[in-house]
C-alpha positions in Angstrom: -41.2 -45.9 -97.0 -38.7 -44.5 -99.4 -39.7 -41.4 -101.2 -39.9 -41.6 -105.0 -37.1 -40.0 -106.9 -37.9 -36.7 -108.3 -39.0 -36.3 -111.8 -36.9 -34.0 -114.0 -38.9 -31.1 -115.1 -39.7 -30.6 -118.7 -38.1 -27.8 -120.5 -40.3 -24.7 -120.6 -40.5 -22.6 -123.6 -40.6 -18.9 -123.1 -39.2 -16.5 -120.6 -37.5 -17.9 -117.4 -39.7 -18.4 -114.3 -39.1 -16.0 -111.3 -40.4 -17.1 -108.0 -39.5 -16.6 -104.2 -38.0 -19.6 -102.7 -35.3 -22.0 -103.3 -35.1 -23.4 -106.9 -35.4 -27.1 -107.4 -32.2 -28.8 -108.2 -32.2 -31.3 -111.1 -30.6 -34.7 -111.0 -28.6 -33.8 -114.0 -27.4 -30.3 -114.1 -28.2 -28.4 -117.3 -25.4 -27.0 -119.4 -22.8 -25.2 -117.4 -24.5 -25.9 -114.1 -22.2 -26.0 -111.1 -22.0 -29.4 -109.4 -23.6 -29.5 -105.9 -25.5 -31.8 -103.7 -28.4 -33.7 -105.1 -32.0 -32.5 -104.5 -33.5 -33.4 -101.2 -37.0 -34.6 -100.9 -39.5 -32.0 -99.7 -41.7 -33.0 -96.8 -45.3 -33.4 -97.7 -47.4 -35.8 -99.9 -45.5 -37.8 -102.3 -45.6 -36.5 -105.8 -46.9 -38.8 -108.4 -45.4 -39.1 -111.9 -46.1 -36.3 -114.1 -48.9 -36.7 -116.6 -47.0 -34.9 -119.3 -45.5 -31.7 -120.1 -47.3 -28.5 -119.4 -49.5 -27.2 -122.2 -47.9 -23.8 -122.1 -47.1 -20.8 -120.1 -49.8 -19.6 -117.8 -50.9 -19.6 -114.2 -51.1 -23.1 -112.6 -53.3 -23.6 -109.7 -52.2 -25.4 -106.7 -53.0 -29.1 -106.9 -54.3 -28.8 -110.6 -54.0 -32.0 -112.6 -52.1 -32.6 -115.8 -53.7 -31.3 -118.9 -55.5 -28.3 -117.3 -56.2 -25.6 -119.8 -55.5 -22.1 -118.7 -58.5 -19.8 -118.9 -58.9 -18.0 -122.1 -57.6 -14.5 -122.3 -55.2 -14.8 -119.5 -51.9 -13.1 -120.0 -48.9 -15.2 -120.0 -47.3 -15.5 -116.6 -44.7 -17.3 -114.6 -46.1 -20.4 -113.1 -44.4 -22.4 -110.4 -41.5 -24.5 -111.5 -42.1 -28.1 -111.9 -41.3 -30.5 -109.1 -42.9 -28.6 -106.2 -46.1 -30.5 -106.2 -48.0 -27.7 -107.8 -47.4 -25.5 -104.8 -46.2 -21.9 -105.3 -42.7 -21.2 -104.0 -42.4 -19.5 -100.6 -39.8 -18.7 -97.8 -39.0 -22.2 -97.0 -36.0 -23.5 -95.3 -32.9 -23.8 -97.5 -31.9 -27.3 -98.3 -29.7 -29.2 -96.0 -31.4 -28.4 -92.6 -33.9 -31.2 -92.6 -36.7 -28.7 -92.9 -35.8 -26.8 -89.7 -34.9 -23.0 -89.7 -31.2 -22.4 -88.9 -30.4 -21.4 -85.3 -28.7 -18.1 -84.3 -24.9 -18.3 -83.8 -24.2 -19.5 -80.2 -23.1 -16.7 -77.7 -19.5 -16.7 -76.6 -19.5 -18.5 -73.3 -18.5 -16.2 -70.2 -15.9 -17.3 -67.7 -16.7 -18.4 -64.3 -16.9 -15.7 -61.5 -13.4 -15.0 -60.1 -13.6 -12.7 -57.0 -9.9 -12.6 -56.6 -9.4 -11.4 -60.1 -12.2 -8.8 -59.6 -10.4 -7.5 -56.5 -7.1 -7.4 -58.3 -8.5 -5.3 -61.1 -10.3 -3.0 -58.7 -7.2 -2.5 -56.6 -5.1 -1.9 -59.7 -7.5 0.9 -60.7 -7.4 2.2 -57.2 -3.7 2.9 -57.6 -4.5 6.0 -59.7 -2.7 4.5 -62.7 -5.6 2.7 -64.4 -3.6 -0.6 -64.6 -6.8 -2.6 -64.1 -8.2 -1.2 -67.3 -4.8 -2.0 -69.0 -5.2 -5.7 -68.2 -8.7 -5.6 -69.4 -7.6 -3.9 -72.6 -10.0 -1.1 -71.8 -7.9 1.7 -73.1 -10.7 4.3 -72.8 -11.0 3.7 -69.1 -7.2 3.7 -68.7 -6.9 7.0 -70.6 -9.6 8.5 -68.3 -7.6 7.4 -65.2 -4.4 8.9 -66.6 -6.1 12.2 -67.6 -7.7 12.5 -64.1 -4.4 11.8 -62.3 -2.5 14.1 -64.6 -5.0 16.9 -64.0 -4.7 16.4 -60.3 -0.9 16.6 -60.4 -1.0 19.7 -62.5 -3.2 21.5 -60.0 -1.4 20.1 -57.0 2.2 20.7 -57.9 4.2 22.4 -56.8 2.9 22.1 -53.3 1.9 25.4 -51.7 0.5 26.5 -48.4 -3.1 26.4 -49.5 -2.9 23.0 -51.0 -5.4 21.4 -53.3 -9.1 22.6 -53.0 -11.1 20.2 -50.8 -13.7 19.8 -53.5 -11.2 18.6 -56.0 -9.8 16.0 -53.6 -13.3 14.7 -52.8 -14.1 14.5 -56.5 -10.9 12.6 -57.3 -11.5 10.2 -54.4 -15.0 9.5 -55.7 -13.6 9.0 -59.2 -11.1 6.4 -57.9 -13.7 4.5 -56.0 -15.9 4.5 -59.2 -13.2 3.2 -61.5 -12.2 0.6 -58.8 -15.8 -0.6 -58.6 -16.1 -0.6 -62.4 -12.8 -2.4 -62.8 -13.9 -5.1 -60.3 -17.2 -5.5 -62.1 -15.6 -5.9 -65.5 -12.8 -8.2 -64.1 -15.2 -10.6 -62.3 -15.7 -12.9 -65.3 -13.2 -11.5 -67.8 -10.6 -13.7 -69.4 -7.2 -12.1 -69.0 -4.4 -12.8 -71.4 -1.7 -13.1 -68.8 0.5 -15.9 -67.8 0.0 -18.0 -64.7 3.1 -16.6 -63.1 2.0 -13.0 -63.6 -1.5 -13.9 -62.4 0.0 -15.1 -59.1 1.9 -11.9 -58.7 -0.9 -9.5 -59.9 -2.9 -9.4 -56.7 0.1 -8.8 -54.4 1.3 -6.2 -56.9 -2.1 -4.5 -56.8 -1.8 -4.3 -53.0 1.7 -3.0 -53.3 0.7 -0.3 -55.8 -1.8 1.0 -53.3 1.2 2.6 -51.8 1.3 4.9 -54.8 -1.6 7.1 -53.8 -0.8 6.7 -50.1 2.8 7.5 -50.6 1.9 10.4 -53.0 -0.5 11.7 -50.4 2.2 11.5 -47.7 4.8 13.1 -50.0 2.5 15.8 -51.0 1.6 16.4 -47.3 5.3 16.7 -46.5 5.8 19.0 -49.4 2.9 21.1 -48.3 4.2 21.2 -44.7 7.5 22.3 -46.0 5.8 25.0 -48.0 4.0 26.1 -44.9 7.3 26.1 -42.9 8.9 28.3 -45.6 6.0 30.7 -45.6 6.1 31.0 -41.9 9.9 31.6 -42.0 9.2 34.3 -44.6 6.7 35.9 -42.2 9.3 35.8 -39.5 11.9 37.4 -41.8 9.5 40.1 -42.8 8.8 40.9 -39.1 12.6 41.0 -38.4 13.0 43.5 -41.3 10.3 45.7 -39.8 12.0 45.8 -36.5 15.3 46.7 -38.2 13.7 49.4 -40.3 12.2 51.1 -37.3 15.3 51.0 -35.2 16.7 54.5 -34.4 13.5 56.4 -35.4 11.5 58.6 -33.0 9.2 56.2 -31.2 6.0 58.1 -32.2 6.9 57.4 -35.8 8.3 53.9 -35.3 5.6 52.5 -33.0 3.2 51.4 -35.7 6.0 49.5 -37.4 7.0 47.9 -34.1 3.4 47.0 -33.5 3.1 45.3 -36.9 6.2 43.2 -36.3 5.0 42.3 -32.8 1.7 41.1 -34.2 3.5 38.8 -36.6 5.7 37.4 -33.7 2.6 36.8 -31.6 0.9 35.0 -34.5 3.9 32.8 -35.1 4.5 32.1 -31.4 1.0 31.2 -30.5 -0.8 29.8 -33.6 2.3 28.2 -35.1 4.4 27.5 -32.0 5.5 24.1 -33.2 6.8 25.4 -36.5 10.4 26.2 -37.2 9.5 29.9 -37.3 7.5 29.6 -34.1 10.4 28.1 -32.2 12.5 31.1 -33.2 10.0 33.6 -31.8 11.4 33.7 -28.2 14.8 34.7 -29.5 13.1 37.3 -31.7 11.3 38.7 -28.7 14.5 39.0 -26.8 15.9 40.9 -29.8 12.8 43.1 -29.9 13.2 44.0 -26.2 16.9 44.7 -26.7 16.2 46.9 -29.7 13.7 49.0 -27.9 15.8 49.2 -24.8 18.8 50.5 -26.7 18.3 54.2 -25.7 18.4 53.2 -22.1 21.6 51.3 -22.7 23.0 54.4 -24.4 21.8 56.6 -21.4 19.4 58.5 -23.6 16.9 58.4 -20.8 14.1 60.6 -22.1 14.1 58.7 -25.4 14.0 55.5 -23.5 10.9 56.3 -21.5 8.2 55.8 -24.3 9.9 52.7 -25.6 10.3 51.1 -22.1 6.7 52.1 -21.4 5.7 50.3 -24.5 7.6 47.2 -23.5 6.2 47.2 -20.0 2.6 47.5 -21.3 2.8 44.7 -23.8 1.0 42.2 -21.6 -2.2 44.2 -22.1 -2.2 43.4 -25.8 0.1 40.4 -26.3 -0.1 36.9 -25.0 1.3 36.9 -21.5 2.6 33.3 -21.8 4.5 34.2 -24.9 6.1 37.3 -23.3 7.1 35.5 -20.1 9.0 37.6 -17.6 10.3 40.0 -20.1 7.9 42.9 -19.3 8.8 42.8 -15.6 12.4 43.3 -16.4 11.7 46.7 -17.7 10.5 48.1 -14.4 13.9 49.1 -13.1 15.2 50.7 -16.4 11.9 52.6 -16.8 12.0 54.0 -13.2 15.6 55.0 -13.6 14.9 56.6 -17.0 11.9 58.6 -15.6 14.1 59.9 -12.8 17.0 60.9 -15.0 14.7 62.5 -17.6 12.8 64.4 -14.9 15.9 65.6 -13.2 17.4 66.8 -16.5 14.2 68.7 -17.2 14.2 70.7 -13.9 14.2 74.4 -14.8 14.2 73.8 -18.6 11.2 75.4 -20.1 11.6 73.7 -23.5 12.0 70.1 -22.1 9.6 67.5 -23.5 8.5 65.8 -21.4 8.8 68.3 -18.5 10.0 67.4 -15.0 6.4 67.3 -13.7 5.3 64.7 -16.2 8.3 62.4 -15.6 8.3 62.7 -11.9 4.5 62.2 -11.6 4.8 59.0 -13.6 7.7 57.8 -11.5 6.0 58.6 -8.2 2.7 57.1 -9.5 3.9 53.9 -11.1 6.9 53.1 -8.9 6.3 54.8 -5.6 8.4 52.3 -3.7 11.4 52.3 -6.0 14.7 53.8 -4.9 14.4 56.3 -7.7 11.1 57.7 -6.4 12.8 58.5 -3.1 15.4 60.6 -5.0 12.9 63.0 -6.5 12.3 65.4 -3.6 16.0 65.8 -2.8 16.8 66.4 -6.4 14.2 69.1 -6.7 15.4 70.8 -3.5 19.0 70.7 -4.6 18.1 72.2 -7.9 16.3 75.1 -6.2 19.2 75.7 -3.8 21.8 75.7 -6.5 20.0 78.3 -8.6 19.0 80.5 -5.6 22.6 80.6 -4.5 23.7 81.6 -7.9 21.4 84.6 -8.1 23.7 87.0 -6.1 26.7 86.7 -8.3 25.0 85.5 -11.5 25.7 87.5 -14.6 22.3 86.6 -15.9 20.0 86.5 -12.9 16.9 86.8 -15.1 17.8 83.5 -16.8 18.3 81.9 -13.4 15.0 83.3 -12.3 13.2 81.9 -15.4 14.6 78.5 -14.5 13.3 78.8 -11.0 9.9 79.7 -12.4 9.9 76.6 -14.4 10.8 74.5 -11.4 8.0 76.2 -9.4 5.5 75.3 -12.1 6.7 71.7 -12.0 6.5 71.5 -8.2 3.1 73.1 -8.2 1.9 70.3 -10.6 3.3 67.5 -8.4 0.9 66.7 -5.5 3.2 64.2 -3.8 3.5 65.1 -0.1 7.3 64.7 -0.3 7.6 67.9 -2.3 5.8 70.3 0.1 9.1 71.7 1.4 10.4 72.1 -2.2 7.3 74.2 -3.0 8.1 76.7 -0.2 11.7 76.8 -1.2 11.1 77.5 -4.8 8.6 80.2 -4.1 11.2 82.1 -2.0 13.8 81.6 -4.6 11.6 83.0 -7.4 10.9 86.1 -5.3 14.5 86.6 -4.7 15.2 86.0 -8.4 12.5 88.5 -9.5 14.2 91.3 -7.6 17.6 90.4 -8.8 16.4 90.3 -12.3 14.8 93.8 -12.1 17.9 95.2 -10.6 20.0 93.7 -13.3 17.8 95.0 -16.0 18.0 98.6 -14.6 21.8 98.3 -14.5 21.8 97.1 -18.1 19.8 100.2 -19.1 16.8 98.0 -20.1 14.5 100.5 -18.3 11.3 99.2 -19.8 11.9 95.6 -18.6 13.1 96.9 -15.2 9.9 99.0 -14.9 7.7 95.9 -15.7 9.7 93.6 -13.5 9.8 95.8 -10.4 6.2 96.9 -10.8 5.1 93.2 -10.8 7.4 92.5 -7.9 5.8 95.3 -5.8 2.4 94.0 -6.7 3.1 90.3 -6.1 5.0 90.7 -2.9 3.5 93.8 -1.1 4.7 92.7 2.3 8.3 92.0 1.2 11.0 94.2 2.8 12.2 94.9 -0.7 8.8 96.0 -2.0 9.5 99.8 -1.4 12.9 99.6 -3.1 11.3 97.8 -6.0 8.9 100.6 -6.4 11.7 103.2 -6.3 13.6 101.3 -9.0 10.4 101.1 -11.1 9.9 104.9 -10.8 13.5 105.7 -11.6 13.3 103.3 -14.7 10.2 105.1 -15.9 11.9 108.5 -15.6 15.0 107.1 -17.3 12.9 106.1 -20.3 12.4 109.8 -20.9 15.7 111.1 -19.4 18.5 108.5 -19.7 20.6 110.4 -17.1 18.0 109.4 -14.5 19.2 105.8 -14.9 22.9 106.3 -14.2 22.6 105.1 -10.7 20.3 102.6 -9.1 18.0 104.3 -6.5 19.2 103.6 -3.0 17.4 101.0 -0.9 17.3 103.2 2.2 16.3 106.8 2.4 19.2 109.0 3.4 19.1 110.8 6.7 19.9 114.4 7.4 18.0 117.6 6.7 15.1 117.8 4.3 14.2 120.6 2.0 10.6 121.6 1.2 9.4 121.6 -2.3 5.9 122.7 -3.0 4.5 121.4 -6.2 1.4 123.1 -7.8 -0.8 122.1 -10.7 -1.6 125.0 -13.0 -3.1 123.0 -15.8 -6.2 121.1 -16.8 -6.4 117.4 -15.9 -4.8 115.4 -13.2 -1.0 115.2 -13.2 1.5 112.6 -11.7 4.9 113.9 -10.7 7.7 111.3 -10.5 11.1 112.2 -9.1 14.4 110.4 -8.5 17.7 111.4 -7.0 18.9 110.9 -3.4 15.3 110.0 -2.8 12.8 108.5 -5.2 9.0 108.8 -5.2 5.9 110.2 -6.9 2.9 112.3 -6.1 -0.4 112.8 -7.8 -2.0 116.3 -8.1 -5.7 116.8 -8.8 -6.9 118.7 -11.8 -7.2 122.5 -11.7 -10.7 123.3 -12.6 -10.1 126.9 -13.6 -6.7 126.5 -15.2 -6.2 126.6 -18.9 -3.4 125.8 -21.3 -0.7 128.4 -22.1 0.4 129.2 -25.6 3.7 127.7 -26.4 6.6 130.3 -26.2 7.8 129.0 -29.6 5.1 130.9 -31.4 5.9 134.5 -32.6 4.5 137.2 -30.3 3.5 134.6 -27.7 2.9 136.2 -24.3 5.2 135.3 -21.5 4.0 132.4 -19.5 3.1 133.4 -15.9 2.3 130.1 -14.4 1.0 129.8 -10.8 0.7 133.6 -10.4 -2.8 133.5 -9.1 -4.1 133.0 -5.6 -2.3 130.1 -4.0 -5.6 128.4 -3.2 -6.4 128.2 -6.8 -3.9 125.4 -7.5 -3.9 121.9 -6.2 -0.6 121.4 -4.3 1.7 118.7 -2.9 4.6 119.2 -0.5 7.8 117.1 -0.9 10.5 116.8 1.7 13.7 116.1 -0.2 17.3 115.5 0.9 19.8 117.7 -0.8 21.0 116.5 -4.2 20.3 116.4 -7.9 16.9 115.3 -9.0 15.1 114.3 -12.2 11.4 115.0 -12.5 8.8 113.6 -14.9 5.3 114.9 -15.0 2.6 112.7 -16.7 -0.7 114.0 -17.7 -3.7 112.4 -19.2 -3.4 111.8 -22.9 -4.4 114.7 -25.2 -4.0 117.5 -22.6 -0.9 118.8 -24.2 0.1 119.2 -27.8 3.8 119.1 -26.7 3.3 115.6 -25.3 1.8 113.8 -22.3 5.0 113.7 -20.4 7.6 116.3 -19.6 11.0 115.8 -17.8 13.0 118.3 -15.9 16.0 118.6 -13.6 16.5 120.4 -10.3 19.2 120.7 -7.7 18.1 120.7 -4.1 20.5 122.5 -1.8 20.5 122.5 2.0 18.8 125.5 3.7 16.4 126.3 0.8 12.8 125.7 0.1 11.5 125.2 -3.4 8.4 125.6 -5.5 7.6 123.7 -8.6 4.7 124.8 -10.9 3.3 122.3 -13.4 1.5 123.7 -16.4 0.5 122.8 -19.9 1.3 124.6 -23.2 -0.5 124.3 -26.5 -0.3 125.6 -30.0 -4.0 126.5 -29.9 
């Protein structure tokens, strides 16, 4: 059934009609109308011929017949245009779609899944260069790859000993895996604008480009290893400089520096033995031993002792494997140095270390060495040489002082091999003491002679020279007050021949000691006179004449001297404060054969 042709609408007077929907197209376009396709029938009941033109503007009801009269009082309105079957316009389909709503534009069809292409894109991204994103035209992703790689290079280069922080490497690795996975996902169905020839080469190229991170890692590792090698070589050079700076200094000051250098050598030789610096450590240790052994080579034995002791004791603090046999090679030089240092210190009071210290260390640490066997003979020879020199020595006191030092050293050495040396040095010191006191008296050093000979008589009471030492001490004491008494050394033996009697009386308060020297030397002590008083000094005007010892003989304490003939010097010594003229008084007397003598001792005072 063919639909009836549409009826042209009648012209409507009044304002134009506004309605929602597509306007009806007339068969003949009105004036100025643009040509276009003819009107299409509208689905629905066929519209009959129009009964006539509309009566006038107003509301037309759906389905109203021709000639309907609008209700009175209704305002003019816009009714539906003619030709729509009396239905009000709506959102109907536009003409030309057979009454169906237009469909949405069809989606761009996606390519088929291509695993090889996905792997290629992922591998290209895994090369650190973001090339997979470049093929996908994903410039943001490519830029992120470039930025991440550039940041890693900035932080990693130049390579140093510490390298890149572990966290940064882990983060960068996770980032590479993420962009590789993302690139593979995007490239699985993507359409790439590359030629077939390039497509065939892309996957092998991606595999080859994996060498970029691997090669970069290897190159960075090599650079870092080289940086470590250089740092270790710098440590080695610094240790060498320390050894050089401490060379020639006293060992007590240089030892901390040597220890620091040795610690560096040990660290390099044990923890970094395979490094270039570590392989040089054995040669450096040889140099270290040679440097500290230099005093021994130069025959500075005492200076060599602490340094060789240090070298020998290194196995206690340094790796024994690293040191090897070097410490054992110091035994002979150290034993030799100890002997030479101890021998040189025999008799030297100012030596440091003294002979006792050196020899004890030698005998204790190297008892079976050839140098230990030389100690006792060396000590005995030293004693003998000095003892023999006492008789004709110009300075026997100095020689005696040396013997005293040797005796102190021997006394401090408990080794049985030195027992004979102890006896020898004791006898030599005794001999030296007497020789020293005698020399002091001859040199008019009466105070020193008095002290030396007094000590000798006390220290060696059974010595045959004890009596002579006491005589020299008495003569020295008198000579301190009367220098003429020291012109001649008192004889060692008492002269024979006749003796003259001299009776000495004490006519004064307090005990008195009378010393005398001449052909015979000695002293006596007289007790205090209980009834005796002081006499006024004859220097005062109108002083009475002194009449000492004029009372009964029994009144005065007495002493009798038997003296060989000759000139004598006397010195009386009273307790302090008994005489204003002094506590001592010297006098002279000549004893002639055939006479007896009296000597009265009294005290004068100004009061």
